[in-house]
C-alpha positions as CSV (number, residue, x, y, z in Angstrom):
1,M,70.7,32.6,10.2
2,A,70.9,28.9,9.6
3,F,71.5,26.4,12.3
4,I,73.3,23.1,12.0
5,I,71.4,19.8,12.6
6,F,73.1,16.5,13.1
7,T,71.0,13.6,11.7
8,K,70.9,9.9,12.3
9,P,73.1,7.8,10.0
10,R,71.9,8.0,6.4
11,E,68.7,9.8,7.4
12,E,69.5,13.3,6.0
13,Q,66.7,13.1,3.4
14,R,64.2,11.8,6.0
15,A,65.0,14.5,8.4
16,R,64.8,17.2,5.7
17,E,61.4,15.9,4.5
18,N,60.0,15.8,8.1
19,L,61.3,19.3,8.9
20,E,59.9,20.8,5.7
21,R,56.6,19.1,6.4
22,Q,56.6,21.1,9.7
23,G,57.2,24.3,7.9
24,F,60.9,24.8,8.4
25,E,63.2,25.9,5.6
26,V,65.9,23.3,5.2
27,F,69.1,23.2,3.1
28,L,70.7,19.8,2.3
29,P,73.6,20.2,-0.2
30,L,74.1,17.2,-2.4
31,C,77.1,16.2,-4.5
32,R,77.5,13.5,-7.1
33,E,78.6,10.0,-6.2
34,G,79.5,8.1,-9.3
35,K,77.7,8.9,-12.5
36,L,74.1,8.6,-11.3
37,S,73.6,8.7,-7.6
38,T,74.0,11.6,-5.2
39,K,75.0,11.8,-1.6
40,P,75.0,14.6,1.0
41,L,78.0,17.0,0.7
42,F,78.2,16.9,4.5
43,P,77.1,13.4,5.7
44,R,74.7,13.6,8.7
45,Y,74.5,17.4,8.6
46,L,71.9,19.7,7.3
47,F,71.1,23.4,7.7
48,V,67.7,24.7,9.0
49,Y,66.3,28.2,9.1
50,P,63.9,27.8,12.0
51,G,62.0,31.1,11.7
52,I,60.4,31.1,15.1
53,L,62.6,29.0,17.3
54,H,60.9,25.7,17.9
55,W,63.8,23.7,19.3
56,G,61.6,21.0,20.7
57,K,59.9,20.4,17.4
58,I,63.3,20.2,15.6
59,K,64.9,17.9,18.2
60,N,61.9,15.5,18.1
61,T,61.7,15.2,14.4
62,F,62.2,11.7,12.9
63,G,65.7,11.5,11.4
64,V,67.2,14.3,13.6
65,C,69.8,13.3,16.3
66,Y,70.4,16.7,17.8
67,I,71.1,20.4,17.2
68,I,74.8,21.3,17.1
69,K,75.4,23.6,20.1
70,N,78.3,25.8,21.3
71,D,78.2,26.7,25.0
72,N,74.6,25.3,25.2
73,T,73.5,27.7,22.4
74,P,72.6,26.4,19.0
75,S,75.5,27.1,16.6
76,E,74.7,29.5,13.8
77,I,76.4,29.2,10.4
78,P,77.2,32.5,8.7
79,E,75.0,33.3,5.7
80,E,78.1,33.9,3.6
81,V,79.0,30.2,4.0
82,I,75.6,29.1,2.9
83,T,75.7,31.5,0.0
84,E,79.1,30.2,-1.1
85,I,77.8,26.6,-1.0
86,K,74.7,27.6,-3.0
87,S,76.7,29.4,-5.6
88,R,78.3,26.0,-6.6
89,I,74.9,24.4,-7.3
90,G,74.5,23.4,-10.9
91,A,71.3,23.3,-13.0
92,D,70.7,19.8,-11.8
93,G,70.6,20.9,-8.1
94,I,73.9,19.2,-7.4
95,I,77.0,20.9,-5.9
96,R,79.9,21.0,-8.4
97,L,83.1,19.8,-6.7
98,E,86.2,21.0,-8.5
99,A,88.4,18.1,-9.5
100,K,92.1,18.5,-8.5
101,P,94.0,19.4,-11.7
102,E,96.1,16.6,-12.9
103,R,99.8,17.3,-12.9
104,T,101.7,16.8,-16.1
105,F,104.9,14.9,-16.4
106,K,107.2,14.6,-19.4
107,K,109.0,11.4,-20.3
108,N,112.3,11.1,-18.4
109,Q,111.5,14.1,-16.2
110,K,113.3,14.0,-12.8
111,I,111.0,13.3,-9.9
112,R,111.4,12.7,-6.2
113,I,109.4,10.2,-4.2
114,M,108.4,11.9,-1.0
115,T,106.7,9.2,1.1
116,G,106.1,5.5,1.1
117,K,108.7,2.7,0.9
118,Y,110.7,4.5,-1.7
119,A,110.7,7.8,0.2
120,D,113.6,10.2,-0.5
121,L,114.6,8.5,-3.8
122,D,115.1,10.4,-7.0
123,G,114.0,8.9,-10.3
124,L,112.7,9.5,-13.8
125,F,109.1,9.6,-14.9
126,V,108.2,6.7,-17.2
127,A,104.3,6.5,-17.4
128,R,101.1,7.3,-15.6
129,E,98.1,4.9,-14.9
130,K,95.2,6.7,-13.3
131,D,96.6,7.8,-9.9
132,R,99.9,5.9,-10.1
133,I,103.2,6.8,-11.7
134,T,105.8,4.4,-13.0
135,A,109.3,5.6,-12.2
136,L,112.7,4.4,-13.0
137,I,114.9,4.6,-9.8
138,S,118.4,3.5,-8.9
139,M,118.6,1.4,-5.8
140,M,121.4,-0.9,-4.5
141,G,123.5,-0.4,-7.5
142,R,120.8,-1.3,-10.1
143,Q,118.0,0.4,-11.9
144,M,114.4,-0.7,-11.4
145,Y,110.9,0.3,-12.3
146,V,108.5,1.1,-9.4
147,K,104.9,2.2,-9.2
148,V,104.0,4.8,-6.7
149,K,100.9,6.9,-6.0
150,E,101.1,10.3,-7.7
151,K,100.4,12.1,-4.5
152,N,103.7,10.7,-3.1
153,V,105.7,12.3,-5.9
154,A,107.2,15.7,-6.3
155,Q,108.4,17.2,-9.5
156,N,112.1,18.3,-9.7
Protein backbone atom coordinates (compact mmCIF):
# COMPACT_ATOMS: atom_id res chain seq x y z
CA MET A 1 0.00 0.00 0.00
CA ALA A 2 1.07 3.53 -0.75
CA PHE A 3 0.84 6.31 1.79
CA ILE A 4 0.28 9.99 1.04
CA ILE A 5 2.97 12.51 1.91
CA PHE A 6 2.36 16.27 2.01
CA THR A 7 5.46 18.22 0.99
CA LYS A 8 6.66 21.74 1.52
CA PRO A 9 5.65 24.18 -1.25
CA ARG A 10 7.36 23.35 -4.57
CA GLU A 11 9.61 20.76 -2.90
CA GLU A 12 8.04 17.58 -4.29
CA GLN A 13 11.18 16.70 -6.27
CA ARG A 14 13.46 17.36 -3.30
CA ALA A 15 11.31 15.22 -1.01
CA ARG A 16 11.21 12.42 -3.60
CA GLU A 17 14.98 12.43 -4.09
CA ASN A 18 15.65 12.44 -0.33
CA LEU A 19 13.15 9.62 0.32
CA GLU A 20 14.60 7.52 -2.51
CA ARG A 21 18.09 8.13 -1.16
CA GLN A 22 16.89 6.55 2.11
CA GLY A 23 15.61 3.47 0.25
CA PHE A 24 11.90 4.27 0.00
CA GLU A 25 9.95 3.63 -3.18
CA VAL A 26 8.30 6.92 -4.19
CA PHE A 27 5.76 7.79 -6.88
CA LEU A 28 5.49 11.41 -7.99
CA PRO A 29 3.16 11.70 -11.00
CA LEU A 30 4.06 14.55 -13.34
CA CYS A 31 2.00 16.27 -16.02
CA ARG A 32 2.92 18.72 -18.76
CA GLU A 33 2.80 22.46 -18.14
CA GLY A 34 3.15 24.28 -21.42
CA LYS A 35 5.22 22.62 -24.14
CA LEU A 36 8.47 21.90 -22.33
CA SER A 37 8.14 22.06 -18.56
CA THR A 38 6.47 19.60 -16.22
CA LYS A 39 4.76 19.98 -12.88
CA PRO A 40 3.39 17.57 -10.26
CA LEU A 41 -0.06 16.23 -11.09
CA PHE A 42 -0.98 16.73 -7.42
CA PRO A 43 1.00 19.75 -6.18
CA ARG A 44 2.56 19.17 -2.71
CA TYR A 45 1.59 15.46 -2.68
CA LEU A 46 3.53 12.31 -3.42
CA PHE A 47 3.04 8.63 -2.70
CA VAL A 48 5.50 6.50 -0.77
CA TYR A 49 5.73 2.75 -0.29
CA PRO A 50 7.52 2.60 3.05
CA GLY A 51 8.25 -1.16 3.15
CA ILE A 52 9.17 -1.37 6.84
CA LEU A 53 7.36 1.51 8.48
CA HIS A 54 9.88 4.20 9.39
CA TRP A 55 7.53 7.10 10.04
CA GLY A 56 10.20 9.08 11.87
CA LYS A 57 12.57 8.86 8.91
CA ILE A 58 9.84 9.95 6.52
CA LYS A 59 8.61 12.86 8.68
CA ASN A 60 12.15 14.18 9.16
CA THR A 61 13.10 14.06 5.48
CA PHE A 62 14.00 17.39 3.84
CA GLY A 63 11.07 18.56 1.72
CA VAL A 64 8.44 16.59 3.65
CA CYS A 65 5.88 18.55 5.67
CA TYR A 66 3.91 15.65 7.15
CA ILE A 67 2.23 12.32 6.49
CA ILE A 68 -1.48 12.54 5.68
CA LYS A 69 -3.39 10.81 8.49
CA ASN A 70 -6.92 9.68 9.14
CA ASP A 71 -7.79 9.16 12.83
CA ASN A 72 -4.10 9.39 13.71
CA THR A 73 -3.28 6.53 11.32
CA PRO A 74 -1.40 7.20 8.06
CA SER A 75 -3.86 7.25 5.15
CA GLU A 76 -3.39 4.48 2.62
CA ILE A 77 -4.25 4.98 -1.02
CA PRO A 78 -5.73 1.92 -2.76
CA GLU A 79 -3.38 0.27 -5.25
CA GLU A 80 -6.10 0.47 -7.93
CA VAL A 81 -5.86 4.28 -7.82
CA ILE A 82 -2.08 4.22 -8.24
CA THR A 83 -2.43 1.66 -11.05
CA GLU A 84 -4.96 3.88 -12.84
CA ILE A 85 -2.66 6.91 -12.58
CA LYS A 86 0.33 4.87 -13.80
CA SER A 87 -1.70 3.54 -16.75
CA ARG A 88 -1.89 7.11 -18.09
CA ILE A 89 1.88 7.60 -18.15
CA GLY A 90 3.27 8.04 -21.65
CA ALA A 91 6.64 6.96 -23.02
CA ASP A 92 8.14 10.25 -21.81
CA GLY A 93 7.16 9.47 -18.20
CA ILE A 94 4.50 12.19 -18.14
CA ILE A 95 0.81 11.66 -17.31
CA ARG A 96 -1.45 12.23 -20.32
CA LEU A 97 -4.35 14.46 -19.37
CA GLU A 98 -7.29 14.15 -21.69
CA ALA A 99 -8.28 17.47 -23.20
CA LYS A 100 -11.95 18.31 -22.98
CA PRO A 101 -13.45 17.79 -26.43
CA GLU A 102 -14.29 21.03 -28.11
CA ARG A 103 -17.98 21.47 -28.83
CA THR A 104 -18.92 22.24 -32.39
CA PHE A 105 -21.31 25.00 -33.33
CA LYS A 106 -22.81 25.76 -36.72
CA LYS A 107 -23.24 29.27 -38.07
CA ASN A 108 -26.59 30.73 -36.90
CA GLN A 109 -27.17 27.81 -34.48
CA LYS A 110 -29.43 28.71 -31.57
CA ILE A 111 -27.60 28.94 -28.26
CA ARG A 112 -28.52 29.95 -24.72
CA ILE A 113 -26.24 31.93 -22.44
CA MET A 114 -26.45 30.27 -19.03
CA THR A 115 -24.32 32.46 -16.74
CA GLY A 116 -22.65 35.85 -16.70
CA LYS A 117 -24.08 39.27 -17.43
CA TYR A 118 -26.08 37.95 -20.40
CA ALA A 119 -27.50 34.97 -18.48
CA ASP A 120 -30.80 33.48 -19.65
CA LEU A 121 -30.62 35.13 -23.08
CA ASP A 122 -31.03 33.21 -26.32
CA GLY A 123 -28.93 34.03 -29.33
CA LEU A 124 -27.31 32.79 -32.51
CA PHE A 125 -23.77 31.46 -32.81
CA VAL A 126 -21.57 33.69 -34.99
CA ALA A 127 -17.91 32.72 -34.40
CA ARG A 128 -15.42 31.14 -32.02
CA GLU A 129 -12.09 32.54 -30.79
CA LYS A 130 -10.23 30.10 -28.51
CA ASP A 131 -12.50 29.72 -25.46
CA ARG A 132 -14.90 32.54 -26.37
CA ILE A 133 -17.97 32.60 -28.55
CA THR A 134 -19.38 35.56 -30.42
CA ALA A 135 -23.16 35.48 -30.34
CA LEU A 136 -25.88 37.65 -31.82
CA ILE A 137 -28.48 38.43 -29.16
CA SER A 138 -31.58 40.56 -29.01
CA MET A 139 -31.66 42.94 -26.05
CA MET A 140 -33.75 46.06 -25.35
CA GLY A 141 -35.34 45.95 -28.78
CA ARG A 142 -32.11 45.77 -30.78
CA GLN A 143 -29.66 43.14 -31.91
CA MET A 144 -26.06 43.17 -30.78
CA TYR A 145 -22.93 41.03 -30.87
CA VAL A 146 -21.50 39.83 -27.56
CA LYS A 147 -18.52 37.68 -26.62
CA VAL A 148 -18.99 35.11 -23.87
CA LYS A 149 -16.94 32.22 -22.55
CA GLU A 150 -17.84 28.93 -24.20
CA LYS A 151 -18.40 27.27 -20.81
CA ASN A 152 -21.24 29.74 -20.20
CA VAL A 153 -23.13 28.67 -23.33
CA ALA A 154 -25.54 25.79 -23.88
CA GLN A 155 -26.56 24.49 -27.27
CA ASN A 156 -30.26 24.60 -28.12
